[in-house]
N, C-alpha and C positions, 0 to 999 in steps of 0.2 A: 607520676607519669600518667597521662590520660589513656583511656582505652584506645584512642586513635593512634597515639604515639607507640603504644605497645604493639598494636597490630602491624603498623608499618615497620617497626624495628625487626619483627619476625618474618617479614616478607622477603621473597626472593626477587630483588629488584635488579633490573637490567637497564643499561643505558639506551638501548634501542630495541624495537621489536624485530626479532630476526626475520630475514627474508621478506621484509615488508617496507614499502616506500612510505615513510611516515607522513610526508606532506601531500600525498596523493589522496583525493577524495575517494572514500570507499565506494560510494555510488556516484558515478559521473553526473555532472549537471545535465539535465534532460530538456529544459525549456518548457516543461509541462506545467499545468496549473497545480492547485494545492491538494485537493481531496477527491478520492474515488469512493463510491458508495455501492453497497450491495444490500438490498432489502428483500428478505425471503418472506413470502406471504402464503397463507392458506385461507380459503374462503370461497364463497359463491359470488359470482358476478364480478370477478377481478377484471379490470380494464386491460385490453390487449395492447400490444406494442403500437399498433396503428392508432389506437385511441389517444395515446399520450405522446404521439410523435410530434405534435405541435408545440410541446413545451421545450424551449431552447434557452440555454443560459446566455445572457446578453453579451458576455465578454469571451468566455471560453468556447462558446458554441456547442457545449455539451448537451446531449439529449439522453432520454431513457430508452433502453432496449430491454427485452425480456428473455429469460431462459426458462426452460422446463427443468427444474432442479430435481434430480433423482432422489435426493434426501428428503423431499417433502412428500406429503400424502394427499390424496383426494384432489379437488380442484385447487391448483396452486400455481404460483409464478414467482420467479425471482426478478426483481427490477434492479438493473445495473446501469450506472452512468457509462455511456459509450466512451467517454474520455473524462479525465478529471475536471472538476470545476474549481473556481476560485473560492476562497473562504467567504467572501461577501456575496456569493451566489448560492450558498447552501440553503438559506431560507427560501429563496425563490424556487429552487429545484425541488426540494423536499415538500415544502408547503404547496407548491403547484401540483405535484404528483398526487397529493392526498385530496385535492379537489375532484379528482376523477373517481374517488372511492365512495361517492355519495350513495350509490345503490349496492355497494358491496356488503355482504354479510360475512364478517371475519370469523374465522375459526382458528385462531392463532394457538398453536401447540408449542411444546418445548423443542420441536424440530425447527421452528422459525427463529431467525436471528437477524441481526444487522451488523454488517462488517464495514469498518471505516479504514480506508487506506490513506496515509498521509505521505506526500512526496518528500523524500529526503535526498533528492539529487544534489550533489555537491557537498554533502556532509562528510567531514573527516572522522577518523576513528575516535577522537576525544568527544566530539559532539554526539555521535551515536551512542557512545558509552553513557553520556549524561542523560540521553533520552531513556535508556534502559533503567538507569538508577532512579530518575525522577518518577517514572511510571511505577516502579516497584514500591516506592514509599506509600502510594495511595491505592495500590491494586486491590487489596482486600475490601476496602471501604467502597471503591467504585464498583467492583463486581457485585457487592451486596446491593448497591443501588440499581444495578442492571437487572436484578431479578433473582429470586430464589432458584429458579430453574437453570440459571447460568452458573451457580456455585458448584464447583467440582464437576461441571459438565465436561465430558470426555473430548469435546471438540473445541474447548477454550480453557485449557488447564492453566491455572495460575502458578506463580513461583512457589507457593506453599504446596502445590500438588506434584510438581516435578522441578528438579534442578537442572534438567538437561540443557535448556537454553542458556542459562547462566554459565554452566560448565563449558559449553561450546564457545561462548564469547570469551571466557577466561582463557581457554586453550589458545584461541586466536591471538590474544594479547601476549601470550607467552611465546608462541612460535610463529606467528604470522599466518597460520593456516586455519581458516574458519570452517569447521565441519558441521553440517546440519543433516540429520537423517530425515526421512520422509515424514515421520510422525511429529516432528517438531513444528510443523505448520499448524497443528491443532492446539495452539497455546493462546492464552489471553492476549499476549503481545507476540505476534508472529514476525520473526526476523528474516525468514527465508526470502521474502520479496526484496529485501535490500539489494541483494546481488542479482536477482533475476529481473526485477522491474523498477528498482529505485524507489521503493516505498516500504514503510512499516505498516502492519495491519493490526488493528484492534478488533478482536473477535467476540467481545464479551456482551455486547448489547442485545437485549431481547427485541422481538418485533413489537410494534405498537399500532394501535388502531387510530391514533391521532399523531400529527407530525411534531408537536412541540418538543417532546423528549428526544426524538431523533435529531432534530435540529440542534438542540443544546449539546447533545452528546458529540455530534460530529464537530461542532465548533470547539468543544473542550479538547478533543483529541488533537486537533490542529494547534490549539493554544499551548498544550503541554509540550508538543514537539518543538514549536517555535521558541517557547520560553526556555527550554533546556539549551538550545543552540545559542540564544542571545545572552543568557545570564550565567551559564555554567560552562564556559569554554574549558575550564579545568574541572574534571569530574570530582577531584578531591574536595573542591569547595562545597559540593552538595552535602557532604558529611558535616562540615562545619556549619553550614546554614541550618541543617536539621537540628544540630546540637544547640545553636545559639537562638534560633527563632522558633523552632518547633514546626511540626508538619501542618498544623492548622493555618498558620500565617503564610506558609509557602503555598498551600492550596488556594488560599484567598488571593494571593498575588497572581497565580496562574489564571484564575477565573477573571480577575480584573483585567489582565492583559488581553484576554480574548473577548472581552465584552460579554461574558457569560451572565445569564440572569441570576438574580438573587434567589429565585425559586430553586434553581439547580443546586446552588451552593447550600442553601438551607436543607434541601432534600437529602443531600449526601450526608452532611454532618448530623442531621437529626434522626437518621435511621436507627432503630434498635440494633445495638451491637457496635455502633460507631461513636458512642458517647465519649470514650477515652481516645479521642482522635490523635493527640500527640503521642501517647504511649503506643498505640497501634502503629503509628508511622515509624517509630524507632524499631519496633519488632519486625515490621516488614522490611526495613532497610537492611537488617542483619542478613537477610537471605542473599543480598547482592553486594554487600559492602566490600567484598574482596576486589570487585572491579574498580572501586574508588580508592581503596586504601592499600591495595597490594602492589601498586605500580608507581614508579617515580614520575608522576605527571608533571611536576614542576620542572623536571629535567627534559621531559619529552616535548612540552608545549613549544619551546623555541624552535625545535626542529619541525614540528607539525605546522607552525605558523609560516614557515618559508613558502614562498610562492612556488607552486608546482608548474613547471614548464615541461610539456610533453616532449618526448624525444623526437626531434625532427627527422631522424633517420630510422625511426621505428615504424611500426604499422600506422599508416595514415588512415584517413576516412575512406572506407571502401565504397566502390560504386554500388548502387542499389542492386541487390541480387535478384535473380529471377525466382519465382516460386519453385520449390523443390518437389511439388506434387501437382497433379492435374487439378484444374478448377473443379470444385465440388459441384456435384449435381444438385438441382433444387431439392430441398428437403420438405417433407410435409409439416404443416403446423403442429407444434407440440413436441417435436423432437429437440432434445437438449443440444445446445450449441454454445460453447463458452469462449469468450475472450479471456476470462479470468480462470481461477483454479477450480477444479471440481470440488464440491463441498461435501463433507461428511462421507456417506456411503456411496456417493455417486462415483462411477469409474468410467474410464474410456477416454480416448484422445478427443480434443476439441476439433470441431469442423467449422468452417467459415460459411455462414449463411447470410446472404444479402437481405433476405426477408426481414431479419431482425433489425437491421439498420434502417431500412426503408419503411418499416411498419406495414409491409404489404405481403401478401401470399401470392407470388407470381408463378404461374406454371411455366412461363417462358421469359425469364428476365433478359434484359438487353445484353447482347454479347459485346465484350469490350473491343474497342478499336485499338489494335496493338500499337500503332504509332502514337496515339494519344496517351496510352498507359506508359509507354517508354518515356514520352516527354515529361509526364508528371513525375515519374521515378527520377529522371535526371534533375528536375527542379528540386525535389526533396534531397537528393544526394548533394547537390550544391548547397542547398539550404542548411544541411547538417554541418557542413564546413563553416558556413557563416555563423551558425548558432554557437559552434565551438569557439569562434573568435570573438563574438559580440554578445553571447548569451541571449540570442534573440528568441522570442517566444515561438514555439512550434506552431501555435495557432496562426500566427502571421505568415509563417512559411506555407502552411496549407492554403491560406487565403490566396497567396501568390500562385499556387498550383491551380486553384479553382479559377482564378482570373485568366489563366492560360487556356483553359478548356472551354471553348465556345460551343455549347450544346445545350440541350434542354436540361432542366434541373434534375430530373430523375437519373439521366445518364451521368450527369456531373457527380452526383452523390455516389453512384456506383464506382466511378473511376477513383474518386478520392478515397473511398473505403478500401478499394483494392490496393491503392498505394499505401495506405496505412497498414494493411495486412502485411505487406512486404517490408515496409521501411520503419514502422514505429516500434521501438523496443519496449514501450510500455504495454501496448495492446496487441502486439503480434502474437497469435497463438502458435505454439511450436509445431513443427512438421515432423511427423513420424516417418523415419526411414525404414521401409520394410525389410531391408537387408542388413540393417545395423544390428550389432549384438544387443541383447537386452541390457537395460541400464542397471548399474549396481544399486543396491539398497542405500548405500551411503554415498553422498556426493562430497567432494572436496573442493572447497571454494577458496580461491585466492583473489583478493581485490585486484582489478586490472582495468583494461580499457572498457569502454561502453559495451554493453551486451548486444551487439548487432545480431540480426537474425541468424547468422551463420555461426554464432558463438553461444550455443545452447548448453545448459547445464544438465538438464534431465528431459529428454524428448518425450517422456511419458507424462510429464506434469506440466500443464499449461501455466502454472504460477499465476502471478497477478496480470 
């Protein structure tokens, strides 16, 4: 009897995940593009948001905005994609950003890092389990490539450093209730954004003075997630693939599927410590193997594959809610303002600052015309329903809203950004209710309908 058969024989197998709708996507389809990026930089002469505002992704219309990240020191900025870009736009956006660093004198410390978010909207529980398993096989070797300062870094802990993430997912498969504490976001593979923003976050990459490694890393993260979904619908099959083909061949297949350069592949497998790649792959997999071998995936897959039809008598698409707080006053340049999660030792709720989107520091930004804002909100509310029915790209819906707003470009961008603040579940920063009780340290998450702005999990944590 093989070790796989022995492992499964001893498992506590159940025919269904209790209290869990097996065929419902864990993260609802969101119509967004593929990849979000956060680049933390320290150095002199870093270009401002206004300087890079002209760099726009041709299809997703994504642009770069900047944050003053409290975890960084000295002259520093965090460059963040204002919305996700498509995979074939990564090189354009990252390479284009680095053209503005010509006069920058970098001083990149171990505080600087690169975070990659990959959209997993529409993924079901089996597909997300395969993403976790496939990443775990190569995690140690990839973290080693990401840099010595990223190994055992307290803000990107791997599966060898903590089993909290694996245990949380394992409990979810057992009882249908996925529990994630606040500290679990500081892991190499951060799963908290699955339920909050519809993405998984890879936090292991160092900052770079040149764009090439950042581009290849972002493309690889996307390739790994897509490869897991397309090739391992049954997580159980990953164990057999690893046993039959070995980790090196699987790694090569992922790189080939994503068009990853040979330099990246050779750089990973050629690092000191990565010589015994196949042996390391098996050792790494043992940390997460219970997710593949401890459950009756062959019995579950037929149920998971059933088409999910939302309850027509349940909660429908809500109308666009009004902001739950007053419009923020203009903020001075340099103050932190996140659409994403606060990183490392930075604390405090996010605030919405139009200067970061427009790349300008306005003392008196244009005041919104209430009728136009309501019209744009209604367009997006209707568009959300259309997207649910036809999986229409959110970018196209925003373009429809823009076409309805006949005004100068500056005002138009203000309106659309305000609509995004209210309506877009990926980028909408949470609103802190001053009279609400303080959040619990532990959040209990059960997959359900799309996380609209009135369905927040932790009002103190902006998430992704």
